[in-house]
PDB file of N, CA, C and O in Angstrom:
ATOM      1  N   MET A   1      85.879  -8.087 -68.586  1.00  0.00           N
ATOM      2  CA  MET A   1      84.464  -7.723 -67.967  1.00  0.00           C
ATOM      3  C   MET A   1      83.528  -8.751 -68.790  1.00  0.00           C
ATOM      4  O   MET A   1      83.728  -9.093 -69.955  1.00  0.00           O
ATOM      5  N   THR A   2      82.574  -9.136 -68.043  1.00  0.00           N
ATOM      6  CA  THR A   2      81.655  -9.900 -68.666  1.00  0.00           C
ATOM      7  C   THR A   2      80.396  -9.329 -69.289  1.00  0.00           C
ATOM      8  O   THR A   2      79.992  -8.189 -69.063  1.00  0.00           O
ATOM      9  N   GLY A   3      79.991  -9.930 -69.839  1.00  0.00           N
ATOM     10  CA  GLY A   3      78.821  -9.251 -71.029  1.00  0.00           C
ATOM     11  C   GLY A   3      77.768  -8.623 -70.345  1.00  0.00           C
ATOM     12  O   GLY A   3      77.153  -7.622 -70.715  1.00  0.00           O
ATOM     13  N   ARG A   4      77.559  -9.456 -69.047  1.00  0.00           N
ATOM     14  CA  ARG A   4      76.291  -9.002 -68.027  1.00  0.00           C
ATOM     15  C   ARG A   4      76.855  -7.212 -67.732  1.00  0.00           C
ATOM     16  O   ARG A   4      76.313  -6.173 -68.108  1.00  0.00           O
ATOM     17  N   THR A   5      77.890  -7.375 -67.076  1.00  0.00           N
ATOM     18  CA  THR A   5      78.580  -6.512 -66.813  1.00  0.00           C
ATOM     19  C   THR A   5      78.925  -4.899 -67.681  1.00  0.00           C
ATOM     20  O   THR A   5      78.927  -3.701 -67.395  1.00  0.00           O
ATOM     21  N   ARG A   6      79.165  -5.676 -68.743  1.00  0.00           N
ATOM     22  CA  ARG A   6      79.154  -4.297 -69.836  1.00  0.00           C
ATOM     23  C   ARG A   6      77.794  -3.986 -70.386  1.00  0.00           C
ATOM     24  O   ARG A   6      77.740  -2.927 -71.012  1.00  0.00           O
ATOM     25  N   ARG A   7      76.684  -4.675 -70.290  1.00  0.00           N
ATOM     26  CA  ARG A   7      75.428  -4.309 -70.923  1.00  0.00           C
ATOM     27  C   ARG A   7      75.001  -3.586 -69.454  1.00  0.00           C
ATOM     28  O   ARG A   7      74.225  -2.646 -69.625  1.00  0.00           O
ATOM     29  N   ARG A   8      75.290  -3.794 -68.317  1.00  0.00           N
ATOM     30  CA  ARG A   8      74.654  -2.818 -67.200  1.00  0.00           C
ATOM     31  C   ARG A   8      75.382  -1.386 -67.432  1.00  0.00           C
ATOM     32  O   ARG A   8      74.797  -0.306 -67.512  1.00  0.00           O
ATOM     33  N   ARG A   9      76.571  -1.571 -67.509  1.00  0.00           N
ATOM     34  CA  ARG A   9      77.610  -0.083 -67.526  1.00  0.00           C
ATOM     35  C   ARG A   9      77.042   0.652 -68.812  1.00  0.00           C
ATOM     36  O   ARG A   9      76.827   1.863 -68.778  1.00  0.00           O
ATOM     37  N   HIS A  10      76.793  -0.146 -70.006  1.00  0.00           N
ATOM     38  CA  HIS A  10      76.063   0.574 -71.190  1.00  0.00           C
ATOM     39  C   HIS A  10      74.728   1.281 -70.747  1.00  0.00           C
ATOM     40  O   HIS A  10      74.353   2.436 -70.951  1.00  0.00           O
ATOM     41  N   ALA A  11      74.211   0.389 -70.175  1.00  0.00           N
ATOM     42  CA  ALA A  11      72.555   0.847 -69.900  1.00  0.00           C
ATOM     43  C   ALA A  11      72.755   2.122 -68.752  1.00  0.00           C
ATOM     44  O   ALA A  11      71.792   2.885 -68.678  1.00  0.00           O
ATOM     45  N   TRP A  12      73.668   2.346 -68.054  1.00  0.00           N
ATOM     46  CA  TRP A  12      73.583   3.259 -67.127  1.00  0.00           C
ATOM     47  C   TRP A  12      74.490   4.568 -67.568  1.00  0.00           C
ATOM     48  O   TRP A  12      74.468   5.692 -67.067  1.00  0.00           O
ATOM     49  N   SER A  13      75.183   4.143 -68.509  1.00  0.00           N
ATOM     50  CA  SER A  13      75.678   5.472 -69.402  1.00  0.00           C
ATOM     51  C   SER A  13      74.875   5.992 -70.390  1.00  0.00           C
ATOM     52  O   SER A  13      75.086   7.096 -70.893  1.00  0.00           O
ATOM     53  N   LEU A  14      73.853   5.177 -70.739  1.00  0.00           N
ATOM     54  CA  LEU A  14      72.711   5.733 -71.553  1.00  0.00           C
ATOM     55  C   LEU A  14      71.709   6.644 -70.802  1.00  0.00           C
ATOM     56  O   LEU A  14      71.118   7.671 -71.135  1.00  0.00           O
ATOM     57  N   THR A  15      71.733   5.761 -69.458  1.00  0.00           N
ATOM     58  CA  THR A  15      70.427   6.441 -68.651  1.00  0.00           C
ATOM     59  C   THR A  15      70.826   7.890 -68.104  1.00  0.00           C
ATOM     60  O   THR A  15      70.015   8.797 -67.919  1.00  0.00           O
ATOM     61  N   ALA A  16      72.550   7.983 -67.817  1.00  0.00           N
ATOM     62  CA  ALA A  16      72.837   9.315 -67.486  1.00  0.00           C
ATOM     63  C   ALA A  16      73.016  10.273 -68.603  1.00  0.00           C
ATOM     64  O   ALA A  16      72.949  11.467 -68.312  1.00  0.00           O
ATOM     65  N   TRP A  17      73.234   9.935 -69.846  1.00  0.00           N
ATOM     66  CA  TRP A  17      73.399  10.855 -70.940  1.00  0.00           C
ATOM     67  C   TRP A  17      71.687  11.360 -71.145  1.00  0.00           C
ATOM     68  O   TRP A  17      71.302  12.518 -71.307  1.00  0.00           O
ATOM     69  N   TRP A  18      71.018  10.381 -71.095  1.00  0.00           N
ATOM     70  CA  TRP A  18      69.384  11.056 -71.567  1.00  0.00           C
ATOM     71  C   TRP A  18      68.714  11.752 -70.555  1.00  0.00           C
ATOM     72  O   TRP A  18      67.796  12.533 -70.809  1.00  0.00           O
ATOM     73  N   LEU A  19      69.210  11.463 -69.157  1.00  0.00           N
ATOM     74  CA  LEU A  19      68.740  12.481 -67.899  1.00  0.00           C
ATOM     75  C   LEU A  19      69.361  13.632 -68.367  1.00  0.00           C
ATOM     76  O   LEU A  19      68.570  14.471 -68.795  1.00  0.00           O
ATOM     77  N   LEU A  20      70.851  14.003 -68.428  1.00  0.00           N
ATOM     78  CA  LEU A  20      71.679  15.031 -68.886  1.00  0.00           C
ATOM     79  C   LEU A  20      70.855  15.823 -69.785  1.00  0.00           C
ATOM     80  O   LEU A  20      70.603  17.004 -69.546  1.00  0.00           O
ATOM     81  N   LEU A  21      70.418  15.192 -70.835  1.00  0.00           N
ATOM     82  CA  LEU A  21      69.982  15.645 -71.876  1.00  0.00           C
ATOM     83  C   LEU A  21      68.673  16.359 -71.795  1.00  0.00           C
ATOM     84  O   LEU A  21      68.425  17.498 -72.191  1.00  0.00           O
ATOM     85  N   THR A  22      67.860  15.484 -71.206  1.00  0.00           N
ATOM     86  CA  THR A  22      66.370  16.031 -70.812  1.00  0.00           C
ATOM     87  C   THR A  22      66.640  17.369 -69.793  1.00  0.00           C
ATOM     88  O   THR A  22      65.808  18.271 -69.700  1.00  0.00           O
ATOM     89  N   LEU A  23      67.639  17.364 -69.210  1.00  0.00           N
ATOM     90  CA  LEU A  23      67.444  18.647 -68.117  1.00  0.00           C
ATOM     91  C   LEU A  23      67.926  19.597 -68.951  1.00  0.00           C
ATOM     92  O   LEU A  23      67.405  20.705 -69.076  1.00  0.00           O
ATOM     93  N   THR A  24      69.191  19.113 -69.709  1.00  0.00           N
ATOM     94  CA  THR A  24      69.422  20.260 -70.368  1.00  0.00           C
ATOM     95  C   THR A  24      68.549  21.050 -71.611  1.00  0.00           C
ATOM     96  O   THR A  24      68.671  22.227 -71.951  1.00  0.00           O
ATOM     97  N   LEU A  25      67.814  20.223 -72.063  1.00  0.00           N
ATOM     98  CA  LEU A  25      66.743  20.309 -73.137  1.00  0.00           C
ATOM     99  C   LEU A  25      65.507  21.484 -71.991  1.00  0.00           C
ATOM    100  O   LEU A  25      65.064  22.585 -72.319  1.00  0.00           O
ATOM    101  N   TRP A  26      65.304  20.880 -70.934  1.00  0.00           N
ATOM    102  CA  TRP A  26      64.290  21.890 -70.121  1.00  0.00           C
ATOM    103  C   TRP A  26      64.833  22.944 -69.732  1.00  0.00           C
ATOM    104  O   TRP A  26      64.064  23.901 -69.816  1.00  0.00           O
ATOM    105  N   ILE A  27      66.134  23.263 -69.221  1.00  0.00           N
ATOM    106  CA  ILE A  27      66.733  24.418 -68.812  1.00  0.00           C
ATOM    107  C   ILE A  27      66.570  25.427 -70.142  1.00  0.00           C
ATOM    108  O   ILE A  27      66.001  26.519 -70.164  1.00  0.00           O
ATOM    109  N   LEU A  28      67.097  24.882 -71.008  1.00  0.00           N
ATOM    110  CA  LEU A  28      67.174  25.487 -72.417  1.00  0.00           C
ATOM    111  C   LEU A  28      65.610  26.197 -72.716  1.00  0.00           C
ATOM    112  O   LEU A  28      65.415  27.339 -73.130  1.00  0.00           O
ATOM    113  N   GLY A  29      64.701  25.288 -72.417  1.00  0.00           N
ATOM    114  CA  GLY A  29      63.232  25.808 -72.683  1.00  0.00           C
ATOM    115  C   GLY A  29      62.847  26.819 -71.857  1.00  0.00           C
ATOM    116  O   GLY A  29      62.041  27.698 -72.162  1.00  0.00           O
ATOM    117  N   GLN A  30      63.436  26.703 -70.767  1.00  0.00           N
ATOM    118  CA  GLN A  30      63.202  27.755 -69.618  1.00  0.00           C
ATOM    119  C   GLN A  30      63.635  29.242 -70.124  1.00  0.00           C
ATOM    120  O   GLN A  30      62.876  30.202 -70.257  1.00  0.00           O
ATOM    121  N   ALA A  31      65.100  29.202 -70.385  1.00  0.00           N
ATOM    122  CA  ALA A  31      65.852  30.490 -70.373  1.00  0.00           C
ATOM    123  C   ALA A  31      65.010  31.180 -72.085  1.00  0.00           C
ATOM    124  O   ALA A  31      64.982  32.392 -72.303  1.00  0.00           O
ATOM    125  N   VAL A  32      64.631  30.520 -72.726  1.00  0.00           N
ATOM    126  CA  VAL A  32      64.467  31.135 -74.052  1.00  0.00           C
ATOM    127  C   VAL A  32      62.599  31.275 -74.033  1.00  0.00           C
ATOM    128  O   VAL A  32      61.956  31.728 -74.980  1.00  0.00           O
ATOM    129  N   ASP A  33      62.148  30.900 -73.063  1.00  0.00           N
ATOM    130  CA  ASP A  33      60.803  31.110 -72.869  1.00  0.00           C
ATOM    131  C   ASP A  33      59.761  30.031 -73.730  1.00  0.00           C
ATOM    132  O   ASP A  33      58.553  30.259 -73.675  1.00  0.00           O
ATOM    133  N   GLN A  34      60.214  28.970 -74.444  1.00  0.00           N
ATOM    134  CA  GLN A  34      59.853  27.983 -74.773  1.00  0.00           C
ATOM    135  C   GLN A  34      59.549  26.833 -73.945  1.00  0.00           C
ATOM    136  O   GLN A  34      60.033  25.726 -74.180  1.00  0.00           O
ATOM    137  N   VAL A  35      58.776  27.062 -73.003  1.00  0.00           N
ATOM    138  CA  VAL A  35      58.271  26.222 -71.802  1.00  0.00           C
ATOM    139  C   VAL A  35      57.882  24.799 -72.483  1.00  0.00           C
ATOM    140  O   VAL A  35      57.043  24.945 -73.373  1.00  0.00           O
ATOM    141  N   ALA A  36      58.196  23.780 -72.323  1.00  0.00           N
ATOM    142  CA  ALA A  36      57.937  22.639 -72.286  1.00  0.00           C
ATOM    143  C   ALA A  36      57.772  21.659 -71.153  1.00  0.00           C
ATOM    144  O   ALA A  36      58.409  21.983 -70.151  1.00  0.00           O
ATOM    145  N   SER A  37      57.227  20.783 -71.078  1.00  0.00           N
ATOM    146  CA  SER A  37      56.944  19.766 -69.896  1.00  0.00           C
ATOM    147  C   SER A  37      58.360  18.988 -69.811  1.00  0.00           C
ATOM    148  O   SER A  37      59.169  18.829 -70.726  1.00  0.00           O
ATOM    149  N   PRO A  38      58.438  18.587 -68.595  1.00  0.00           N
ATOM    150  CA  PRO A  38      59.826  17.792 -68.424  1.00  0.00           C
ATOM    151  C   PRO A  38      59.605  16.360 -69.380  1.00  0.00           C
ATOM    152  O   PRO A  38      60.565  15.818 -69.929  1.00  0.00           O
ATOM    153  N   ALA A  39      58.343  15.890 -69.480  1.00  0.00           N
ATOM    154  CA  ALA A  39      57.857  14.486 -70.273  1.00  0.00           C
ATOM    155  C   ALA A  39      58.011  14.921 -71.510  1.00  0.00           C
ATOM    156  O   ALA A  39      58.239  14.020 -72.318  1.00  0.00           O
ATOM    157  N   ALA A  40      57.956  16.254 -72.039  1.00  0.00           N
ATOM    158  CA  ALA A  40      58.331  16.057 -73.615  1.00  0.00           C
ATOM    159  C   ALA A  40      59.863  16.614 -74.047  1.00  0.00           C
ATOM    160  O   ALA A  40      60.344  16.682 -75.178  1.00  0.00           O
ATOM    161  N   CYS A  41      60.432  16.970 -72.818  1.00  0.00           N
ATOM    162  CA  CYS A  41      62.015  16.958 -72.942  1.00  0.00           C
ATOM    163  C   CYS A  41      62.422  15.822 -72.601  1.00  0.00           C
ATOM    164  O   CYS A  41      63.573  15.553 -72.946  1.00  0.00           O
ATOM    165  N   ALA A  42      61.752  14.917 -71.930  1.00  0.00           N
ATOM    166  CA  ALA A  42      62.318  13.407 -71.805  1.00  0.00           C
ATOM    167  C   ALA A  42      62.329  12.576 -73.413  1.00  0.00           C
ATOM    168  O   ALA A  42      63.186  11.838 -73.900  1.00  0.00           O
ATOM    169  N   ALA A  43      61.290  12.944 -73.844  1.00  0.00           N
ATOM    170  CA  ALA A  43      60.887  12.443 -75.152  1.00  0.00           C
ATOM    171  C   ALA A  43      61.696  12.701 -76.346  1.00  0.00           C
ATOM    172  O   ALA A  43      61.829  11.824 -77.199  1.00  0.00           O
ATOM    173  N   SER A  44      62.201  13.763 -76.447  1.00  0.00           N
ATOM    174  CA  SER A  44      62.958  14.446 -77.389  1.00  0.00           C
ATOM    175  C   SER A  44      64.183  14.184 -76.848  1.00  0.00           C
ATOM    176  O   SER A  44      65.041  14.204 -77.731  1.00  0.00           O
ATOM    177  N   ALA A  45      64.583  13.969 -75.863  1.00  0.00           N
ATOM    178  CA  ALA A  45      65.958  13.405 -75.319  1.00  0.00           C
ATOM    179  C   ALA A  45      66.061  12.104 -75.703  1.00  0.00           C
ATOM    180  O   ALA A  45      67.105  11.711 -76.225  1.00  0.00           O
ATOM    181  N   ALA A  46      64.929  11.211 -75.486  1.00  0.00           N
ATOM    182  CA  ALA A  46      65.214  10.048 -75.954  1.00  0.00           C
ATOM    183  C   ALA A  46      65.358   9.778 -77.586  1.00  0.00           C
ATOM    184  O   ALA A  46      66.097   8.946 -78.112  1.00  0.00           O
ATOM    185  N   LEU A  47      64.598  10.556 -78.143  1.00  0.00           N
ATOM    186  CA  LEU A  47      64.870  10.672 -79.549  1.00  0.00           C
ATOM    187  C   LEU A  47      66.268  10.979 -80.132  1.00  0.00           C
ATOM    188  O   LEU A  47      66.789  10.259 -80.984  1.00  0.00           O
ATOM    189  N   LEU A  48      66.844  12.090 -79.625  1.00  0.00           N
ATOM    190  CA  LEU A  48      68.089  12.251 -79.765  1.00  0.00           C
ATOM    191  C   LEU A  48      69.151  11.507 -79.434  1.00  0.00           C
ATOM    192  O   LEU A  48      70.110  11.375 -80.195  1.00  0.00           O
ATOM    193  N   ALA A  49      69.081  11.002 -78.369  1.00  0.00           N
ATOM    194  CA  ALA A  49      69.889   9.869 -77.926  1.00  0.00           C
ATOM    195  C   ALA A  49      69.951   8.581 -78.818  1.00  0.00           C
ATOM    196  O   ALA A  49      70.907   7.876 -79.139  1.00  0.00           O
ATOM    197  N   GLY A  50      68.742   8.515 -79.082  1.00  0.00           N
ATOM    198  CA  GLY A  50      68.482   7.002 -80.100  1.00  0.00           C
ATOM    199  C   GLY A  50      69.377   7.221 -81.465  1.00  0.00           C
ATOM    200  O   GLY A  50      70.227   6.513 -82.004  1.00  0.00           O
ATOM    201  N   ILE A  51      68.904   8.310 -81.741  1.00  0.00           N
ATOM    202  CA  ILE A  51      69.750   8.996 -83.231  1.00  0.00           C
ATOM    203  C   ILE A  51      71.081   8.812 -83.189  1.00  0.00           C
ATOM    204  O   ILE A  51      71.788   8.283 -84.047  1.00  0.00           O
ATOM    205  N   GLY A  52      71.500   9.430 -81.791  1.00  0.00           N
ATOM    206  CA  GLY A  52      73.136   9.328 -81.899  1.00  0.00           C
ATOM    207  C   GLY A  52      73.658   7.895 -81.733  1.00  0.00           C
ATOM    208  O   GLY A  52      74.645   7.509 -82.360  1.00  0.00           O
ATOM    209  N   GLU A  53      72.919   7.042 -80.801  1.00  0.00           N
ATOM    210  CA  GLU A  53      73.287   5.864 -80.541  1.00  0.00           C
ATOM    211  C   GLU A  53      73.328   5.073 -82.030  1.00  0.00           C
ATOM    212  O   GLU A  53      74.342   4.417 -82.272  1.00  0.00           O
ATOM    213  N   THR A  54      72.316   5.117 -82.968  1.00  0.00           N
ATOM    214  CA  THR A  54      72.334   4.601 -84.082  1.00  0.00           C
ATOM    215  C   THR A  54      73.241   5.193 -84.962  1.00  0.00           C
ATOM    216  O   THR A  54      73.751   4.439 -85.791  1.00  0.00           O
ATOM    217  N   GLY A  55      73.635   6.660 -84.974  1.00  0.00           N
ATOM    218  CA  GLY A  55      74.556   7.063 -85.941  1.00  0.00           C
ATOM    219  C   GLY A  55      76.096   6.129 -85.392  1.00  0.00           C
ATOM    220  O   GLY A  55      76.741   5.391 -86.136  1.00  0.00           O
ATOM    221  N   ASP A  56      76.375   6.375 -84.120  1.00  0.00           N
ATOM    222  CA  ASP A  56      77.427   5.667 -83.787  1.00  0.00           C
ATOM    223  C   ASP A  56      77.848   4.312 -83.858  1.00  0.00           C
ATOM    224  O   ASP A  56      79.021   3.941 -83.904  1.00  0.00           O
ATOM    225  N   TRP A  57      76.716   3.501 -83.866  1.00  0.00           N
ATOM    226  CA  TRP A  57      76.697   2.261 -84.475  1.00  0.00           C
ATOM    227  C   TRP A  57      76.857   2.239 -86.059  1.00  0.00           C
ATOM    228  O   TRP A  57      77.773   1.528 -86.473  1.00  0.00           O
ATOM    229  N   VAL A  58      76.277   2.756 -86.774  1.00  0.00           N
ATOM    230  CA  VAL A  58      76.778   2.728 -88.328  1.00  0.00           C
ATOM    231  C   VAL A  58      78.260   3.226 -88.097  1.00  0.00           C
ATOM    232  O   VAL A  58      79.108   2.437 -88.514  1.00  0.00           O
ATOM    233  N   ARG A  59      78.663   4.214 -87.597  1.00  0.00           N
ATOM    234  CA  ARG A  59      80.075   4.579 -87.647  1.00  0.00           C
ATOM    235  C   ARG A  59      81.078   3.503 -87.295  1.00  0.00           C
ATOM    236  O   ARG A  59      82.136   3.314 -87.895  1.00  0.00           O
ATOM    237  N   ARG A  60      80.589   2.756 -86.162  1.00  0.00           N
ATOM    238  CA  ARG A  60      81.603   1.608 -85.630  1.00  0.00           C
ATOM    239  C   ARG A  60      81.801   0.546 -86.795  1.00  0.00           C
ATOM    240  O   ARG A  60      82.919   0.153 -87.127  1.00  0.00           O
ATOM    241  N   ARG A  61      80.406   0.038 -87.496  1.00  0.00           N
ATOM    242  CA  ARG A  61      80.391  -0.854 -88.213  1.00  0.00           C
ATOM    243  C   ARG A  61      81.063  -0.473 -89.611  1.00  0.00           C
ATOM    244  O   ARG A  61      81.751  -1.252 -90.271  1.00  0.00           O
ATOM    245  N   TRP A  62      80.760   0.843 -89.963  1.00  0.00           N
ATOM    246  CA  TRP A  62      81.455   1.040 -91.180  1.00  0.00           C
ATOM    247  C   TRP A  62      83.335   0.987 -91.059  1.00  0.00           C
ATOM    248  O   TRP A  62      84.160   0.447 -91.797  1.00  0.00           O
ATOM    249  N   THR A  63      83.480   1.708 -89.938  1.00  0.00           N
ATOM    250  CA  THR A  63      84.866   1.567 -89.585  1.00  0.00           C
ATOM    251  C   THR A  63      85.309   0.187 -89.595  1.00  0.00           C
ATOM    252  O   THR A  63      86.347  -0.022 -90.223  1.00  0.00           O
ATOM    253  N   THR A  64      84.652  -0.964 -88.942  1.00  0.00           N
ATOM    254  CA  THR A  64      85.044  -2.297 -89.153  1.00  0.00           C
ATOM    255  C   THR A  64      85.289  -2.875 -90.231  1.00  0.00           C
ATOM    256  O   THR A  64      86.225  -3.607 -90.549  1.00  0.00           O
ATOM    257  N   HIS A  65      84.108  -2.397 -90.976  1.00  0.00           N
ATOM    258  CA  HIS A  65      84.405  -2.989 -92.769  1.00  0.00           C
ATOM    259  C   HIS A  65      84.922  -2.477 -93.550  1.00  0.00           C
ATOM    260  O   HIS A  65      85.023  -3.034 -94.643  1.00  0.00           O
ATOM    261  N   ARG A  66      85.498  -1.145 -93.329  1.00  0.00           N
ATOM    262  CA  ARG A  66      86.447  -0.479 -94.087  1.00  0.00           C
ATOM    263  C   ARG A  66      87.888  -1.057 -93.577  1.00  0.00           C
ATOM    264  O   ARG A  66      88.766  -1.091 -94.438  1.00  0.00           O
ATOM    265  N   GLY A  67      88.268  -1.578 -92.082  1.00  0.00           N
ATOM    266  CA  GLY A  67      89.367  -1.565 -91.287  1.00  0.00           C
ATOM    267  C   GLY A  67      89.754  -3.082 -92.048  1.00  0.00           C
ATOM    268  O   GLY A  67      90.938  -3.301 -92.303  1.00  0.00           O
ATOM    269  N   GLN A  68      88.792  -4.024 -92.366  1.00  0.00           N
ATOM    270  CA  GLN A  68      89.121  -5.609 -92.796  1.00  0.00           C
ATOM    271  C   GLN A  68      89.465  -5.377 -94.360  1.00  0.00           C
ATOM    272  O   GLN A  68      90.032  -6.274 -94.983  1.00  0.00           O
ATOM    273  N   ALA A  69      89.181  -4.395 -94.861  1.00  0.00           N
ATOM    274  CA  ALA A  69      89.512  -4.263 -96.647  1.00  0.00           C
ATOM    275  C   ALA A  69      90.550  -3.596 -96.466  1.00  0.00           C
ATOM    276  O   ALA A  69      91.513  -4.119 -97.028  1.00  0.00           O
ATOM    277  N   GLY A  70      90.806  -2.596 -95.887  1.00  0.00           N
ATOM    278  CA  GLY A  70      91.907  -1.539 -96.327  1.00  0.00           C
ATOM    279  C   GLY A  70      92.770  -1.588 -94.733  1.00  0.00           C
ATOM    280  O   GLY A  70      92.562  -0.627 -93.993  1.00  0.00           O
ATOM    281  N   ALA A  71      93.639  -2.608 -94.277  1.00  0.00           N
ATOM    282  CA  ALA A  71      94.257  -2.619 -93.358  1.00  0.00           C
ATOM    283  C   ALA A  71      95.551  -1.911 -93.560  1.00  0.00           C
ATOM    284  O   ALA A  71      96.149  -1.570 -92.539  1.00  0.00           O
ATOM    285  N   ALA A  72      96.120  -1.616 -94.816  1.00  0.00           N
ATOM    286  CA  ALA A  72      97.277  -1.097 -94.797  1.00  0.00           C
ATOM    287  C   ALA A  72      97.159   0.406 -94.941  1.00  0.00           C
ATOM    288  O   ALA A  72      98.147   1.140 -94.966  1.00  0.00           O
ATOM    289  N   SER A  73      96.049   0.786 -95.025  1.00  0.00           N
ATOM    290  CA  SER A  73      95.633   2.363 -95.257  1.00  0.00           C
ATOM    291  C   SER A  73      96.071   3.142 -93.895  1.00  0.00           C
ATOM    292  O   SER A  73      96.465   4.303 -93.784  1.00  0.00           O
ATOM    293  N   LYS A  74      95.849   1.991 -92.733  1.00  0.00           N
ATOM    294  CA  LYS A  74      96.262   2.910 -91.732  1.00  0.00           C
ATOM    295  C   LYS A  74      97.404   2.559 -90.770  1.00  0.00           C
ATOM    296  O   LYS A  74      97.408   2.626 -89.541  1.00  0.00           O
ATOM    297  N   ARG A  75      98.363   2.172 -91.604  1.00  0.00           N
ATOM    298  CA  ARG A  75      99.678   2.151 -91.298  1.00  0.00           C
ATOM    299  C   ARG A  75     100.139   3.778 -91.149  1.00  0.00           C
ATOM    300  O   ARG A  75      99.521   4.528 -91.904  1.00  0.00           O
ATOM    301  N   PRO A  76     100.874   4.241 -90.509  1.00  0.00           N
ATOM    302  CA  PRO A  76     101.729   5.462 -90.191  1.00  0.00           C
ATOM    303  C   PRO A  76     102.547   5.677 -91.768  1.00  0.00           C
ATOM    304  O   PRO A  76     103.315   4.968 -92.418  1.00  0.00           O
ATOM    305  N   ARG A  77     102.180   6.498 -91.895  1.00  0.00           N
ATOM    306  CA  ARG A  77     102.899   7.011 -93.184  1.00  0.00           C
ATOM    307  C   ARG A  77     104.572   7.758 -93.339  1.00  0.00           C
ATOM    308  O   ARG A  77     105.346   7.990 -94.268  1.00  0.00           O
ATOM    309  N   SER A  78     104.564   7.930 -92.013  1.00  0.00           N
ATOM    310  CA  SER A  78     105.749   8.281 -91.324  1.00  0.00           C
ATOM    311  C   SER A  78     106.677   7.765 -90.467  1.00  0.00           C
ATOM    312  O   SER A  78     105.961   7.561 -89.487  1.00  0.00           O
ATOM    313  N   PRO A  79     107.801   7.403 -90.146  1.00  0.00           N
ATOM    314  CA  PRO A  79     108.436   6.777 -88.990  1.00  0.00           C
ATOM    315  C   PRO A  79     108.142   7.604 -87.850  1.00  0.00           C
ATOM    316  O   PRO A  79     107.934   7.058 -86.766  1.00  0.00           O
ATOM    317  N   HIS A  80     108.091   9.133 -87.988  1.00  0.00           N
ATOM    318  CA  HIS A  80     108.191   9.935 -87.185  1.00  0.00           C
ATOM    319  C   HIS A  80     106.510   9.909 -86.389  1.00  0.00           C
ATOM    320  O   HIS A  80     106.187  10.446 -85.329  1.00  0.00           O
ATOM    321  N   MET A  81     105.842   9.268 -87.128  1.00  0.00           N
ATOM    322  CA  MET A  81     104.238   9.440 -86.851  1.00  0.00           C
ATOM    323  C   MET A  81     103.732   8.071 -85.894  1.00  0.00           C
ATOM    324  O   MET A  81     102.610   8.011 -85.390  1.00  0.00           O
ATOM    325  N   ARG A  82     104.804   6.975 -85.746  1.00  0.00           N
ATOM    326  CA  ARG A  82     104.533   5.968 -85.084  1.00  0.00           C
ATOM    327  C   ARG A  82     104.589   6.470 -83.623  1.00  0.00           C
ATOM    328  O   ARG A  82     105.084   7.568 -83.370  1.00  0.00           O
ATOM    329  N   GLY A  83     104.057   5.628 -82.616  1.00  0.00           N
ATOM    330  CA  GLY A  83     103.690   6.131 -81.213  1.00  0.00           C
ATOM    331  C   GLY A  83     104.374   5.281 -80.457  1.00  0.00           C
ATOM    332  O   GLY A  83     104.328   5.372 -79.230  1.00  0.00           O
TER     333      GLY A  83
END
């Protein structure tokens, strides 16, 4: 997969999650009588998606950093655990 295709797929994925989260926030607001405009829900969804993506990026960086230093710790402890 090329870099352009990967970026496009990632952009579509983020857009789909953002729209789904926006719709969910709006429907939940309607259900509990805390009516908010779709624009306000979209802004909240963008904030939540940004926080989630940042957290995922930090987790991947942390895993990569730990993986280089402690590769031996990832080995299965028992022969029965190997896949």
